[in-house]
N, C-alpha and C positions, 0 to 999 in steps of 0.2 A: 497557403498551407505549409506547415513545417515539413521538411523532408526528414523522414526517419532513417537514421543510419545506426542501427543497433550494434554494428561491428566496430564502431569507433571506440577508442580507448580514452580519449581526453575527457576531463571532467566538465569542460565547457568549451565554447568557441573562443573564449578570451585567452589569447596566447600569452598575455602578460601575467596570467595567474600563477604560473610556475608549478602547478600541481597536476598530477594525472591520477586517474582511477583505473583499477583493474576489476573487471566483472567476471564472476564464474558461477554457473556455466555461462558461456557466451551465447547470446542469441544468434542464430544464423543471420548473416547479412542479407541473404536471399529470404524474403518473408515467406516464400513457399515452403521453406524448411521449418517453419514454426509448427508446433502441434496444432492439428485441425480438429475441431469438434465435429460431431455428426451433423450439427446444425449450429447457427450462430448462438453463442451463449447469451443468456440474460443475466446481467450483473446487478447486484445490489451493493451500494457503498455506504459505509458508516463514517461520519466525520464529526469532529468537535470544534475545529478551528478554522484555519485559512482555506482549506480545501484544495490546495495545489495538487496533491496527489489524485484527488477526485477528478480534477480537470485534466490531468495528464492521462488518466484512464479513458476519459471521454474522447480525447484527441487521438489516442491510440486506436480506439474503436472506429472513429469516423474518418481519420486520414492516415492511419498507420496500419500496422500488421496484425492487430488483435481482432480476431473474428468474433466479435461480441457487440452487445449494445448495453449501455448503462441505462436501466429502466427505472431505478429508484434510488434516491439518496435519503438517508435517515440521519438527522442531526439531534443532538441532545442539548444544544446550547442555543437559545434564541438569538444571541448576538453574533454567532459565528459567521464568518464571511463565506463559508461554503454555501450557505443559502442564496447569497447573491450570485455566486457562480452558477448554481443550478438554474436560477431564473434566467440568467443570460444565455445559458446553453440549452434551455428548453427541457430540462430534466425534472421529473416529478420529485418533490421534496416533502418529507414528513418530519415534523418536529415532535419528538418524544422526550420531553424535558425530564431529566433525572431528578430535578427538584420536586416534581409532582409524583413521579414513579420512584419513590425512595428505596424500595426493596429491589435489589439487583435482579432477582429472578423475575419480578414483575416487569421491569424494564426490558429484559431480554425476551420475555414472552411477547411483549408488544412489538419488539423489533422483528422477531421471527414471524409473527402473524402478518406484519406489514409486507415482508418479503414474500411470504407464501401467497398472499393475495395477488402479487405481481408475477407469480411463477418464476421466481429468481432461481438460477442454477448455482451460482457461485457468489459468495458474499466477501467483500473486501473491507477490512478495517483500515481506513486511510486517515490515521490521526484520530482514532476514537479513544478518548481519554477516560475510559471507564473499564474496569476489570469485568470481563464477561464470565458468565456462569455456565454450568452444564446444560442449562435450558437452551441457550443459543448454540453452544458447541455441539450438542446432540442433534439439534435440528439441522445443522449444516456440517455434520461430521465429514472430515476430509475435503471439505470445500469452503472452509472459512480461512481466509488469508489475511495476514497482518504484515505491516511494514514497520520496522523498528530501526532507529538511527544509531546502530552500533553493529559491530561484527559479533553477533551472538555466537557463543554464550557469554561473551564479555558485556558488561554494563547493561544488565537487565533493568527494567523498571523506569522510573521517572528520570528526566534530564540526563539521558545517556551522553549527550554532547558534553555537558558539564562534568560528568563522571570521567570521561576520557581526558579532558583537559586537566582535571585535578590529578589524575593518575600519571600524567606526563608521558603517555604513549606517543609513539611517532606515526602509528597507523591506526585508523579507526575505519568507519564506513557505515554500511546499512545492510539489513537483512530482510528478505521477504520469506515468510515461513507459514506453515499451517498452524492453526491455533489448537492447543490442547489445554487441559485444565491448569497445568503449571504455567505461570505467566512467562511469556517470552521464551518458551522452551520447546515448541513444537518442531516437527521436521522442517529442515531448511530447504527452501526451493532455489533461491538465488541470493548471492551476496556481491557487494561491490566494496573494494578496499580503497580508502581515501587517505592520503598522507596528511599528517598534522604539520603545518608549516610553522616556521619560527615566529612569525608575526601574528599567528592566528589568535583571535578571540572567539567568544561563543558565537557571535553573529556570523563571522566569516566562515568558520568551520561548519556551522549548521547549514549555511547556504550551499556549500560545496557538497555536503552529504545529501541535502535535499535534491540537488540536481541529479544525483545518482539514483535516488529513490524513484524519481520520475522515469528513469531509464529502465530499471529492473522490474518495477511492479507489473507492467503489462505482460512481460515474458513470464513472470512468476504465476500470474493468473492463468496463462495458457498452459503452463506445466501442471498446475493444480487441477485444471479441468481435465487434462489428459489422464492424469492419475485416477481421478474420480470415475471417468468413463471406462477405464480399463480394470476397475475393481472386479474381483471374482464374483 
């Protein structure tokens, strides 16, 4: 089992990498300092691709500091690798193919219904490559979390890594935020800044950003849940 050290600052354990990342807010190194829900959270996750953030959440629940359980994965792409991860990890997975549910509101209604059937508390968009509508946002208001590979509000939308490289910035990163109707514009929960190195290409920069996504997303979910439970 991997040891979780959320207070560490380096982007990876590879000292030859030459880059470091800075996260804010920092998660307490003592996991007892994490926000604690009144009971273990039931998480629903949405994914379209590789599913690495989905697996990072599962690991944070099972062997790390997040007091939660991932009870349902929803995918919209029959070929996505997240389905394989779900099978290996023993997580229920539902395919809701956007090619069959072509109207966005219809897809979102199906997603919300699936999560409601599993009594999901917080929903995480972990690489969900579809724009969501008020149908889903309203069903999980203030408890719908997204992870995006840039320091928002910079580089919203598709291919944020490519946008950062094209812009010539020296620092980029990732953001976990609550979802609102404007794309990539909801309240920010956690960010991690990642330097753009002189030899970076799309693959190398994306890999370092993704390593930080895996680190910040569990803490962002804990913060989102705490905000939701403390609502008036």
